[in-house]
C-alpha positions in Angstrom: -13.8 -60.6 51.7 -14.7 -56.9 51.7 -12.0 -54.4 50.9 -11.3 -51.3 53.0 -9.2 -48.5 51.8 -7.3 -46.9 54.7 -6.2 -43.4 53.7 -3.6 -42.7 56.4 -0.2 -41.0 56.0 1.1 -42.0 59.5 2.7 -45.4 59.5 2.0 -46.2 63.1 -1.7 -45.3 62.7 -1.9 -47.4 59.6 -0.2 -50.4 61.3 -2.7 -50.1 64.2 -5.7 -50.0 61.9 -4.3 -53.0 59.9 -3.9 -54.9 63.2 -7.6 -54.2 64.1 -9.1 -55.0 60.7 -6.9 -57.6 58.8 -8.8 -60.6 60.2 -12.1 -59.2 58.9 -11.3 -57.3 55.8 -8.8 -57.0 52.9 -6.8 -53.8 53.4 -5.5 -51.3 50.9 -3.5 -48.2 51.8 -3.5 -44.7 50.4 -1.0 -42.2 51.8 -2.9 -39.0 50.9 -6.2 -37.8 49.5 -5.0 -37.9 45.9 -3.8 -41.5 46.3 -7.2 -42.4 47.9 -9.0 -41.1 44.9 -6.8 -43.1 42.5 -7.3 -46.3 44.5 -11.1 -45.8 44.6 -11.2 -45.2 40.9 -9.4 -48.5 40.3 -12.4 -50.2 41.7 -13.2 -52.9 44.3 -13.2 -50.7 47.4 -16.2 -51.3 49.7 -15.5 -48.6 52.3 -12.9 -45.8 53.0 -11.4 -44.9 56.3 -10.3 -41.3 55.6 -7.8 -39.5 57.7 -8.6 -35.8 57.6 -5.1 -34.3 57.8 -2.8 -35.7 55.1 -0.2 -34.1 52.8 -0.8 -33.1 49.2 -4.6 -33.4 49.6 -6.5 -33.7 52.8 -9.3 -36.2 53.5 -12.0 -33.6 53.4 -11.1 -32.5 49.9 -10.7 -36.1 48.7 -14.2 -36.9 50.2 -15.7 -33.9 48.4 -14.3 -35.2 45.1 -15.3 -38.9 45.7 -18.8 -38.6 47.1 -20.5 -37.1 44.0 -18.9 -39.8 41.8 -19.5 -42.7 44.3 -22.5 -41.7 46.4 -23.0 -45.2 47.7 -19.4 -45.6 48.9 -19.2 -45.3 52.7 -16.5 -42.9 53.8 -15.7 -42.7 57.5 -13.6 -39.9 58.8 -10.7 -41.0 60.9 -9.1 -38.2 62.8 -7.3 -37.1 66.0 -9.4 -33.9 65.8 -12.4 -34.7 67.9 -13.9 -31.3 68.2 -17.6 -30.9 67.2 -16.5 -28.5 64.4 -14.3 -31.2 62.9 -17.2 -33.6 63.0 -19.4 -31.1 61.3 -16.8 -30.4 58.6 -16.5 -34.1 57.9 -20.2 -34.6 57.5 -20.5 -31.5 55.3 -17.7 -32.9 53.1 -19.8 -36.1 52.6 -18.5 -38.5 55.2 -21.0 -41.0 56.4 -19.5 -41.4 59.9 -16.7 -40.3 62.2 -14.2 -42.1 64.3 -11.7 -40.4 66.7 -8.1 -41.4 67.2 -7.0 -43.3 69.2 -9.6 -45.7 67.8 -11.5 -48.0 70.1 -11.4 -51.4 68.3 -15.0 -52.4 69.3 -16.4 -49.0 68.2 -14.5 -49.2 65.0 -15.7 -52.7 64.1 -19.3 -51.8 65.0 -19.1 -48.7 62.9 -17.8 -50.5 59.9 -20.4 -53.2 60.3 -23.1 -50.6 59.9 -21.9 -49.9 56.3 -20.6 -53.2 55.0 
């Protein structure tokens, strides 16, 4: 089973994502960008769902650190900020795709299927 890292500091958002994905993927959680980097470096992660606004280190900074080291690792921005500028910043940081909260389950699963 493919393993997805969900970098999400909000418990209710994490629980929702687990509910949507647990039948299809193994789930690992990171609570901030620094934690996400550590989990990716431990190995075995097939895709990252990266919240943008998190404490300690945000998702954009974590993506900027991860992408050069792991260029083939799909990172999908997951954020409540759905402005076009937020989308541009996510792509500039190295994200492969962008999902807006609240997440539509069909769109989420289709997006993930494009990458793994």
